[in-house]
C-alpha positions as CSV (number, residue, x, y, z in Angstrom):
1,M,89.0,55.3,97.4
2,I,91.0,56.3,94.3
3,F,90.0,54.6,91.1
4,S,92.9,53.3,89.0
5,R,93.1,54.1,85.2
6,H,92.3,50.4,84.5
7,L,89.2,50.4,86.7
8,W,87.8,53.5,85.0
9,I,88.2,51.8,81.7
10,L,86.1,49.0,83.0
11,V,83.5,51.4,84.5
12,W,82.8,53.3,81.3
13,V,82.8,50.2,79.1
14,L,80.1,48.6,81.2
15,W,78.2,51.8,81.6
16,G,78.3,53.2,78.1
17,M,78.5,50.1,75.8
18,G,77.1,47.1,77.7
19,S,78.7,43.8,78.7
20,S,78.7,42.5,75.1
21,Q,81.5,45.0,74.0
22,S,85.1,44.0,74.5
23,L,87.6,46.2,76.2
24,L,89.6,46.5,73.0
25,A,86.6,48.0,71.2
26,Q,86.6,51.1,73.2
27,A,90.0,52.7,73.7
28,P,89.9,55.5,76.4
29,S,89.8,58.9,74.8
30,S,93.2,60.7,74.3
31,L,91.3,64.1,74.6
32,R,91.3,65.9,77.8
33,V,89.7,69.0,79.2
34,E,92.5,71.5,79.0
35,W,91.0,74.0,81.4
36,V,87.8,75.3,82.9
37,R,87.9,79.0,82.9
38,P,88.3,80.6,86.4
39,L,86.6,83.6,87.8
40,P,88.9,86.6,87.4
41,V,89.0,87.1,91.2
42,Q,89.4,84.0,93.2
43,P,87.8,83.8,96.6
44,H,91.0,82.6,98.3
45,E,92.6,86.0,97.5
46,Q,90.5,87.4,100.4
47,D,91.0,84.4,102.7
48,P,93.0,85.3,105.9
49,A,94.4,81.7,105.9
50,V,96.2,82.4,102.6
51,I,99.8,83.4,103.0
52,W,100.3,84.0,99.2
53,A,98.4,83.8,96.0
54,D,99.9,84.6,92.5
55,G,98.5,84.2,89.1
56,F,101.7,85.6,87.6
57,E,100.0,88.8,86.3
58,S,101.6,91.3,88.6
59,A,105.2,92.6,88.2
60,E,105.0,93.7,91.8
61,R,104.3,90.2,93.0
62,W,107.0,88.7,90.8
63,N,109.5,91.2,92.3
64,Q,108.6,89.9,95.8
65,Y,110.3,86.6,95.2
66,P,113.9,86.9,96.4
67,E,115.0,84.4,93.8
68,K,113.2,83.7,90.5
69,E,114.0,82.5,87.0
70,G,112.0,82.0,83.9
71,V,109.7,83.7,81.5
72,L,106.2,85.1,82.4
73,E,104.6,84.2,79.0
74,D,101.7,86.3,77.8
75,G,98.7,84.4,76.7
76,A,99.8,81.2,78.3
77,G,97.8,81.3,81.4
78,L,95.1,78.9,82.5
79,G,91.8,79.9,80.9
80,G,93.5,80.9,77.6
81,T,94.4,84.5,78.7
82,G,96.9,86.1,81.1
83,R,100.4,84.9,81.9
84,A,102.0,81.8,83.2
85,L,105.5,81.0,84.4
86,R,107.2,79.1,81.5
87,Q,109.9,76.4,82.3
88,D,112.1,75.8,79.4
89,Y,114.0,72.5,78.7
90,A,116.5,72.6,76.0
91,K,117.6,69.1,74.9
92,G,120.1,67.8,77.3
93,S,119.7,70.6,79.8
94,Q,118.4,70.5,83.4
95,G,115.7,73.2,82.7
96,K,115.2,76.8,83.6
97,G,112.4,78.4,85.5
98,G,111.4,78.5,89.2
99,L,111.1,80.7,92.3
100,K,111.6,80.8,96.1
101,L,108.7,82.1,98.3
102,I,109.9,83.0,101.9
103,F,107.6,83.6,104.8
104,G,107.3,83.3,108.6
105,D,110.4,83.0,110.7
106,S,112.9,82.3,107.9
107,P,116.5,83.3,108.7
108,V,117.1,83.2,104.9
109,Y,116.1,86.4,103.1
110,P,114.2,87.6,106.3
111,R,113.4,91.0,104.8
112,A,111.5,89.3,102.0
113,A,109.5,87.1,104.4
114,L,105.7,87.4,104.2
115,R,103.9,87.4,107.5
116,R,107.3,87.9,109.0
117,G,108.0,86.3,112.4
118,E,105.0,83.9,112.4
119,K,105.8,80.3,113.0
120,F,104.0,77.8,110.7
121,G,103.6,74.2,111.7
122,E,101.2,73.3,108.9
123,I,100.7,74.5,105.3
124,W,99.1,73.6,102.0
125,W,100.5,74.7,98.6
126,R,99.0,74.5,95.3
127,V,100.1,75.1,91.7
128,Y,98.6,74.2,88.3
129,V,101.0,72.5,85.9
130,K,100.8,72.0,82.1
131,H,103.2,70.1,80.0
132,Q,103.4,70.9,76.3
133,P,101.6,68.6,73.8
134,G,104.0,65.9,72.7
135,W,105.9,66.0,76.1
136,M,108.4,63.1,76.4
137,G,110.9,61.5,78.7
138,G,109.0,61.3,82.0
139,G,109.2,64.2,84.3
140,P,111.8,66.7,85.6
141,D,112.9,65.3,88.9
142,K,111.8,68.3,90.9
143,L,108.5,70.2,90.9
144,S,108.2,71.8,94.4
145,R,109.2,71.6,98.0
146,A,108.4,73.2,101.3
147,T,111.1,73.5,103.9
148,S,112.2,74.8,107.3
149,F,115.3,77.0,107.0
150,A,117.0,76.9,110.4
151,S,119.9,79.3,110.0
152,S,121.3,82.0,107.7
153,S,123.6,79.3,106.3
154,W,120.5,77.7,104.7
155,S,120.6,74.6,106.9
156,Q,117.2,72.8,106.9
157,A,115.3,71.2,109.7
158,M,113.0,69.4,107.2
159,I,112.1,69.2,103.6
160,A,108.8,68.0,102.0
161,H,109.7,67.3,98.3
162,V,107.1,66.8,95.6
163,W,109.3,65.0,93.0
164,S,108.9,62.9,89.9
165,A,108.8,59.1,89.8
166,G,108.9,58.4,86.0
167,E,105.6,59.7,84.6
168,S,104.1,60.0,88.1
169,L,104.7,62.2,91.1
170,T,105.7,61.2,94.6
171,L,106.4,62.6,98.0
172,D,110.0,62.4,99.4
173,P,110.1,63.7,102.9
174,A,113.4,64.3,104.7
175,T,114.6,65.5,108.1
176,G,117.7,67.4,109.0
177,V,117.3,66.9,112.8
178,V,118.7,64.4,115.1
179,G,117.1,64.5,118.6
180,G,116.5,68.1,119.1
181,E,119.4,69.5,117.0
182,V,119.6,70.5,113.4
183,V,122.6,68.6,111.9
184,T,122.5,69.9,108.4
185,Q,125.0,72.7,107.7
186,K,123.9,74.0,104.2
187,Y,121.2,73.8,101.7
188,N,120.5,70.3,100.3
189,D,123.0,68.9,102.7
190,F,122.4,65.3,101.5
191,E,125.1,63.7,103.5
192,R,123.3,64.8,106.7
193,L,119.7,64.5,105.7
194,R,117.7,61.4,106.7
195,W,115.2,60.3,104.1
196,L,111.8,59.1,105.4
197,G,110.6,57.1,102.3
198,N,109.2,58.1,99.0
199,R,106.3,55.7,98.4
200,P,103.6,55.5,97.0
201,V,103.7,57.2,93.7
202,S,100.6,58.8,92.1
203,Q,98.3,56.8,89.9
204,L,97.8,59.8,87.6
205,K,100.7,59.9,85.3
206,I,101.1,63.8,85.0
207,H,104.1,63.5,82.8
208,S,102.5,61.1,80.3
209,A,101.6,61.8,76.7
210,E,97.8,61.3,77.6
211,E,98.0,64.1,80.2
212,A,100.2,66.5,78.3
213,G,98.6,69.6,76.9
214,R,96.2,70.2,79.9
215,W,96.4,71.9,83.3
216,V,96.7,69.6,86.3
217,C,96.0,70.9,89.8
218,V,98.8,69.8,92.2
219,E,98.2,70.4,95.9
220,A,100.4,69.3,98.8
221,R,100.2,69.4,102.6
222,V,102.8,69.2,105.2
223,K,102.1,69.1,109.0
224,L,105.1,69.0,111.3
225,N,105.2,66.4,114.1
226,T,104.5,67.5,117.6
227,P,108.0,67.9,119.1
228,G,109.1,64.5,120.4
229,M,106.3,62.6,118.7
230,K,106.0,60.8,115.3
231,D,102.7,62.3,114.2
232,G,103.7,64.4,111.1
233,I,101.8,64.3,107.8
234,N,102.7,64.7,104.1
235,Q,99.9,64.4,101.4
236,L,99.5,65.1,97.7
237,W,96.4,65.7,95.7
238,L,96.2,65.7,91.9
239,D,93.1,66.9,90.2
240,G,91.5,67.0,93.6
241,R,92.2,63.4,94.4
242,L,94.4,62.3,97.3
243,E,97.1,60.3,95.5
244,C,100.0,60.0,97.9
245,E,100.0,60.1,101.7
246,R,102.6,59.6,104.5
247,R,101.6,59.7,108.1
248,N,103.4,59.1,111.4
249,L,106.4,61.1,110.2
250,D,109.2,62.4,112.5
251,W,109.9,65.6,110.6
252,R,111.9,67.4,113.3
253,G,112.4,65.3,116.4
254,S,112.1,67.5,119.4
255,Y,113.3,70.6,117.6
256,E,111.2,73.8,117.9
257,G,113.4,76.5,116.7
258,H,111.8,77.3,113.2
259,G,108.6,76.3,111.5
260,I,107.9,75.8,107.8
261,N,109.1,79.0,106.2
262,A,109.6,78.6,102.4
263,V,108.0,77.0,99.4
264,L,110.0,76.5,96.2
265,L,108.8,75.9,92.6
266,E,111.5,74.0,90.7
267,S,112.4,72.8,87.3
268,Y,115.5,70.6,87.7
269,W,115.9,67.5,85.6
270,N,118.8,65.5,86.8
271,K,119.7,63.6,83.5
272,G,118.5,66.4,81.2
273,S,115.6,66.6,78.9
274,P,115.6,64.3,76.0
275,A,114.1,67.0,73.6
276,D,113.4,70.8,73.4
277,Q,110.2,71.1,75.3
278,A,108.4,73.2,77.9
279,R,105.9,73.3,80.8
280,W,104.0,76.0,82.5
281,L,103.0,76.9,86.1
282,D,100.0,79.1,87.1
283,H,97.8,80.0,90.1
284,F,100.3,79.4,92.9
285,V,98.8,79.6,96.4
286,V,100.3,78.9,99.9
287,S,97.9,78.6,102.8
288,T,97.4,77.5,106.3
289,A,94.1,75.7,105.3
290,P,93.2,73.4,102.3
291,I,93.0,75.3,99.0
292,G,91.3,73.1,96.4
293,P,90.7,73.8,92.7
294,L,90.0,77.0,91.1
295,V,86.5,78.6,91.3
296,T,84.4,79.1,88.2
297,S,81.1,80.7,87.2
298,R,78.1,78.4,87.3
299,Q,78.0,78.4,83.5
300,P,81.7,78.0,83.0
301,V,83.6,77.8,79.6
302,L,85.8,74.8,79.2
303,S,88.4,74.0,76.5
304,R,89.7,70.7,75.2
305,T,93.0,69.4,73.9
306,G,93.4,68.0,70.4
307,G,92.9,69.1,66.9
308,P,90.0,71.2,65.5
309,E,88.7,68.4,63.1
310,E,87.4,66.2,65.9
311,V,83.7,66.0,66.9
312,W,83.6,65.6,70.6
313,E,81.3,65.6,73.7
314,V,81.9,66.3,77.3
315,E,80.2,65.5,80.6
316,V,80.2,67.4,83.9
317,A,79.6,65.4,87.2
318,L,79.5,66.0,90.9
319,A,82.9,65.0,92.2
320,G,83.1,61.9,94.4
321,N,84.1,58.3,94.5
322,R,81.4,57.7,92.0
323,P,80.8,60.9,90.0
324,E,77.2,61.7,89.2
325,T,76.6,63.3,85.8
326,V,74.7,66.6,85.9
327,W,75.3,68.0,82.4
328,R,75.9,66.3,78.9
329,S,76.9,68.4,76.0
330,N,75.6,68.1,72.4
331,P,78.0,66.8,69.8
332,L,80.5,69.7,69.5
333,R,83.1,71.0,67.0
334,G,85.7,73.7,67.8
335,G,87.8,73.9,70.9
336,Q,85.4,75.3,73.6
337,V,82.0,75.0,75.1
338,K,79.9,76.9,77.6
339,V,78.1,74.7,80.2
340,D,74.6,75.9,79.7
341,A,71.1,74.6,78.4
342,E,71.9,75.7,74.8
343,S,75.0,73.6,74.4
344,G,73.8,70.6,76.3
345,T,71.4,69.0,78.7
346,F,71.3,69.3,82.5
347,C,70.4,65.9,84.1
348,G,70.4,63.8,87.3
349,P,70.1,65.8,90.5
350,Q,70.2,69.1,88.4
351,A,67.9,68.1,85.7
352,A,65.7,71.2,86.0
353,A,68.6,73.6,86.1
354,K,69.9,76.3,83.8
355,A,73.3,76.5,85.5
356,L,75.4,74.3,87.7
357,A,74.6,74.5,91.4
358,A,76.6,76.8,93.5
359,D,79.6,76.1,95.7
360,L,80.1,72.4,94.7
361,V,83.1,70.6,93.2
362,Y,82.7,69.0,89.8
363,V,84.8,66.9,87.4
364,T,84.7,66.4,83.7
365,R,85.2,63.7,81.1
366,I,85.5,63.9,77.4
367,R,85.4,61.7,74.3
368,Q,85.6,61.8,70.5
369,V,82.3,61.0,68.7
370,V,83.8,58.3,66.6
371,A,83.6,54.5,66.7
372,G,86.2,52.9,69.0
373,H,86.7,55.9,71.3
374,G,85.4,55.8,74.9
375,W,85.5,58.3,77.6
376,S,88.6,59.7,79.2
377,P,89.0,59.3,83.0
378,W,87.2,61.9,85.2
379,H,89.6,64.8,85.5
380,Q,89.9,68.7,85.7
381,A,88.1,69.3,89.0
382,F,86.6,72.8,89.6
383,R,84.4,74.5,92.1
384,T,81.5,76.7,91.2
385,G,81.1,80.2,92.8
386,K,78.4,81.2,95.3
387,G,76.9,83.9,93.1
388,E,74.1,83.9,90.6
389,D,75.1,83.1,87.0
């Protein structure tokens, strides 16, 4: 079950202030946890299920994309260091910055294909996204897509779009197959594509002012249908929560010629940006198995959004339908804190701990220590590593 934003407001009011307080007395915090610093080497980098992993630090990896555009900006990476792919939106423009990753049995850029010749019927792909503080205008229409190129003319058997719906994201699956034949003749052959429906939209408004300025984990999955059956799947997770799902999809009819063989990260804004602004992408992974959030130390450092004048506090909880708090910070100044026994108190099932338990997924929430400000929704999921800390 996914809690809506309005339900979270009710939860923290009743939990933190008692039933005598009105909803208007406690506005949800505008602060967010911007990032939780990841380990420098992520476990998935050694995972045989992973087709590709890129933190945008390597020129060699950047050159492996047969098409790419944008600036790899120093110091902009998740965790406050390293590089991230910057997407720029000049006022009125459609945006700049993106890439094409080719793999498997792609007839498009076959020499650039990773794991060349393999046929993939199911993949997950993940990327972290950050919009600049003060972001406005909803979202660029396109963020990413997975596709099956079926010929050197760029005809497509299917496309799994992760696109914007106002301030939210949605899935917009499409097929280029009729019966067992690919009918598209070129890339984005909209006249011949058949659209499979783009509802629901995400509850998390990733393009809103409240979520701007922090990194959001966006992970999608596509599973092709068994040829001749309608059992395909398309799913979207934001911050580790399943937000959109489509089942019983007929991605490819009875076509078996090519599998999923490309993932694209995109920037295109159909109507153009209403202002000069930017967003960043980092920690891009494509895998044949679920990926999940970044892995951190057991005493991770986290950073918040907002100005330096604010006194704030943060909680860390075990992820789940009802997150269970395991660490509460002291009142804090400055922009960062380490999750340890000096900066806060371990509690609940980890009351006797000096560090977070290993190999578990956690979420965070944050608030200003000032009258009238309540907790943010739980967000910024991360997984602790298996080692000692």
